[in-house]
N, CA, C and O of each residue as an XYZ file, in Angstrom:
308
protein
N      30.490     49.982   -148.861
C      30.141     48.571   -148.903
C      31.310     47.796   -149.470
O      31.887     48.198   -150.481
N      31.665     46.701   -148.843
C      32.830     45.944   -149.251
C      32.543     44.918   -150.323
O      33.464     44.490   -151.020
N      31.278     44.504   -150.481
C      30.945     43.458   -151.433
C      31.174     42.071   -150.866
O      30.826     41.075   -151.500
N      31.751     41.995   -149.688
C      32.037     40.711   -149.063
C      30.771     40.140   -148.442
O      30.026     40.850   -147.766
N      30.531     38.847   -148.676
C      29.401     38.159   -148.067
C      29.894     37.395   -146.856
O      30.952     36.766   -146.895
N      29.141     37.450   -145.802
C      29.464     36.745   -144.574
C      28.399     35.704   -144.316
O      27.267     35.831   -144.784
N      28.762     34.668   -143.565
C      27.820     33.595   -143.261
C      27.871     33.259   -141.780
O      28.924     33.317   -141.144
N      26.711     32.906   -141.250
C      26.608     32.439   -139.879
C      25.798     31.152   -139.895
O      24.736     31.078   -140.513
N      26.315     30.138   -139.204
C      25.604     28.858   -139.101
C      25.094     28.649   -137.691
O      25.739     29.021   -136.711
N      23.908     28.038   -137.613
C      23.288     27.789   -136.313
C      22.262     26.672   -136.459
O      21.882     26.307   -137.571
N      21.822     26.139   -135.342
C      20.806     25.091   -135.315
C      19.539     25.652   -134.691
O      19.584     26.413   -133.724
N      18.388     25.251   -135.277
C      17.093     25.654   -134.739
C      16.250     24.425   -134.439
O      16.324     23.420   -135.147
N      15.469     24.511   -133.410
C      14.469     23.508   -133.084
C      13.279     24.248   -132.485
O      13.245     24.545   -131.291
N      12.309     24.537   -133.340
C      11.126     25.295   -132.937
C       9.913     24.411   -133.191
O       9.666     24.010   -134.328
N       9.165     24.107   -132.155
C       7.976     23.262   -132.309
C       6.921     23.984   -133.137
O       6.947     25.209   -133.259
N       5.999     23.222   -133.702
C       4.915     23.807   -134.482
C       4.077     24.737   -133.612
O       3.660     25.805   -134.059
N       3.834     24.331   -132.380
C       3.042     25.156   -131.453
C       3.734     26.499   -131.189
O       3.088     27.547   -131.196
N       5.029     26.460   -130.961
C       5.782     27.696   -130.723
C       5.820     28.559   -131.977
O       5.709     29.782   -131.890
N       5.976     27.927   -133.152
C       6.067     28.720   -134.374
C       4.765     29.465   -134.671
O       4.787     30.486   -135.358
N       3.641     28.976   -134.169
C       2.371     29.686   -134.375
C       2.461     31.117   -133.855
O       1.855     32.021   -134.431
N       3.206     31.333   -132.779
C       3.383     32.685   -132.236
C       4.156     33.568   -133.213
O       3.868     34.757   -133.344
N       5.141     32.979   -133.899
C       5.894     33.723   -134.909
C       5.001     34.014   -136.115
O       4.957     35.137   -136.617
N       4.294     32.985   -136.565
C       3.466     33.103   -137.762
C       2.356     34.141   -137.587
O       2.046     34.892   -138.513
N       1.769     34.176   -136.405
C       0.667     35.108   -136.147
C       1.147     36.545   -135.987
O       0.339     37.472   -136.009
N       2.455     36.739   -135.826
C       2.990     38.078   -135.645
C       3.149     38.465   -134.190
O       3.638     39.552   -133.882
N       2.737     37.575   -133.287
C       2.895     37.845   -131.855
C       4.373     38.010   -131.504
O       4.743     38.858   -130.692
N       5.205     37.185   -132.131
C       6.659     37.289   -131.986
C       7.206     37.532   -133.386
O       6.931     36.750   -134.296
N       7.966     38.589   -133.573
C       8.410     38.966   -134.924
C       9.812     38.517   -135.283
O      10.124     38.355   -136.463
N      10.672     38.311   -134.281
C      12.066     37.984   -134.574
C      12.474     36.667   -133.927
O      12.004     36.313   -132.846
N      13.347     35.964   -134.605
C      13.954     34.743   -134.078
C      15.321     35.134   -133.534
O      16.068     35.875   -134.172
N      15.631     34.638   -132.377
C      16.936     34.872   -131.764
C      17.595     33.516   -131.580
O      17.019     32.622   -130.961
N      18.797     33.361   -132.112
C      19.523     32.091   -132.029
C      20.981     32.383   -131.701
O      21.439     33.523   -131.789
N      21.691     31.346   -131.327
C      23.122     31.469   -131.050
C      23.855     30.658   -132.125
O      23.548     29.486   -132.343
N      24.817     31.287   -132.787
C      25.577     30.610   -133.836
C      26.570     29.635   -133.207
O      26.821     29.674   -132.003
N      27.120     28.776   -134.032
C      28.108     27.801   -133.556
C      29.345     28.469   -132.964
O      29.999     27.913   -132.081
N      29.660     29.666   -133.455
C      30.849     30.354   -132.928
C      30.503     31.314   -131.781
O      31.349     32.101   -131.357
N      29.256     31.249   -131.278
C      28.882     32.006   -130.097
C      28.208     33.337   -130.336
O      27.788     33.985   -129.377
N      28.090     33.769   -131.574
C      27.421     35.042   -131.854
C      25.908     34.895   -131.725
O      25.350     33.824   -131.964
N      25.258     35.989   -131.346
C      23.802     36.019   -131.329
C      23.308     36.428   -132.705
O      23.852     37.341   -133.326
N      22.279     35.751   -133.175
C      21.706     36.004   -134.489
C      20.240     36.383   -134.295
O      19.490     35.652   -133.649
N      19.833     37.513   -134.847
C      18.446     37.956   -134.774
C      17.982     38.267   -136.191
O      18.633     39.013   -136.922
N      16.836     37.679   -136.570
C      16.322     37.913   -137.919
C      14.801     37.771   -137.905
O      14.245     37.142   -137.006
N      14.126     38.357   -138.903
C      12.664     38.283   -138.960
C      12.178     36.840   -139.109
O      12.705     36.083   -139.924
N      11.177     36.469   -138.322
C      10.631     35.109   -138.358
C      10.048     34.771   -139.728
O       9.985     33.599   -140.097
N       9.632     35.759   -140.469
C       9.034     35.513   -141.788
C       9.986     34.788   -142.736
O       9.535     34.128   -143.672
N      11.291     34.901   -142.510
C      12.270     34.211   -143.356
C      12.209     32.699   -143.201
O      12.747     31.973   -144.038
N      11.566     32.212   -142.148
C      11.514     30.769   -141.896
C      10.255     30.094   -142.441
O      10.157     28.868   -142.402
N       9.321     30.844   -142.933
C       8.036     30.262   -143.364
C       8.202     29.107   -144.333
O       7.464     28.127   -144.236
N       9.110     29.181   -145.231
C       9.274     28.110   -146.229
C       9.847     26.828   -145.639
O       9.841     25.791   -146.303
N      10.343     26.879   -144.402
C      10.931     25.707   -143.769
C       9.999     25.019   -142.771
O      10.373     24.009   -142.176
N       8.800     25.550   -142.583
C       7.878     25.016   -141.575
C       7.251     23.714   -142.070
O       6.797     23.615   -143.210
N       7.239     22.720   -141.181
C       6.534     21.460   -141.440
C       5.510     21.272   -140.319
O       5.379     22.129   -139.446
N       4.791     20.163   -140.345
C       3.823     19.885   -139.282
C       4.490     19.762   -137.923
O       3.848     19.983   -136.896
N       5.767     19.413   -137.905
C       6.505     19.275   -136.649
C       7.130     20.591   -136.186
O       7.596     20.688   -135.051
N       7.142     21.586   -137.043
C       7.768     22.860   -136.720
C       8.962     23.113   -137.618
O       8.913     22.848   -138.820
N      10.029     23.623   -137.037
C      11.252     23.913   -137.800
C      12.425     23.315   -137.045
O      12.674     23.658   -135.889
N      13.137     22.423   -137.703
C      14.298     21.794   -137.086
C      15.392     21.662   -138.125
O      15.118     21.346   -139.283
N      16.625     21.901   -137.723
C      17.739     21.684   -138.621
C      18.850     22.682   -138.422
O      18.804     23.553   -137.554
N      19.844     22.521   -139.257
C      20.985     23.421   -139.267
C      20.771     24.407   -140.406
O      20.404     24.024   -141.517
N      21.006     25.682   -140.112
C      20.745     26.743   -141.074
C      21.976     27.624   -141.251
O      22.877     27.659   -140.412
N      21.977     28.331   -142.374
C      23.045     29.284   -142.646
C      22.406     30.571   -143.146
O      21.566     30.558   -144.046
N      22.814     31.673   -142.551
C      22.391     32.999   -143.003
C      23.555     33.624   -143.745
O      24.699     33.579   -143.292
N      23.251     34.199   -144.876
C      24.251     34.946   -145.630
C      23.846     36.412   -145.570
O      22.694     36.763   -145.828
N      24.806     37.261   -145.226
C      24.537     38.690   -145.155
C      25.677     39.460   -145.788
O      26.795     38.958   -145.901
N      25.385     40.684   -146.200
C      26.383     41.476   -146.910
C      27.253     42.277   -145.940
O      27.102     42.174   -144.722
N      28.148     43.061   -146.489
C      29.082     43.854   -145.696
C      28.413     44.910   -144.830
O      29.030     45.437   -143.905
N      27.152     45.222   -145.124
C      26.384     46.174   -144.323
C      25.462     45.451   -143.332
O      24.547     46.055   -142.772
N      25.708     44.172   -143.127
C      24.932     43.326   -142.208
C      23.463     43.200   -142.595
O      22.605     43.020   -141.730
N      23.171     43.294   -143.882
C      21.807     43.072   -144.371
C      21.651     41.617   -144.782
O      22.465     41.083   -145.535
N      20.606     40.988   -144.285
C      20.350     39.589   -144.585
C      20.062     39.421   -146.069
O      19.192     40.096   -146.620
N      20.785     38.532   -146.706
C      20.600     38.271   -148.130
C      19.842     36.980   -148.361
O      18.987     36.904   -149.243
N      20.158     35.947   -147.556
C      19.549     34.637   -147.766
C      19.657     33.802   -146.502
O      20.610     33.933   -145.733
N      18.676     32.948   -146.299
C      18.762     31.935   -145.252
C      18.446     30.595   -145.914
O      17.514     30.487   -146.710
N      19.231     29.585   -145.574
C      18.999     28.263   -146.154
C      19.250     27.176   -145.116
O      20.069     27.323   -144.208
N      18.520     26.087   -145.285
C      18.738     24.923   -144.433
C      19.894     24.129   -145.037
O      19.917     23.887   -146.244
N      20.839     23.728   -144.214
C      21.990     22.989   -144.736
C      22.021     21.547   -144.233
O      22.903     20.778   -144.614
N      21.076     21.181   -143.390
C      20.938     19.765   -143.012
C      19.526     19.478   -142.590
O      19.207     18.343   -142.235
């Protein structure tokens, strides 16, 4: 393990109706494309704290360690 933290930024726009599928467990992972073109896949449960009546919208950043383990996700706008 290198101890180095990496970050990926991306934008999400998930309607409340669509997020119900994630919340219920019907869909378990979110797949997004980062600003630099990488594909990002992470458990939908990490987004629960960002859900509003409109769904989930905004710019996000994932921080992961040198072993590609997700450490944190945060909304940055």
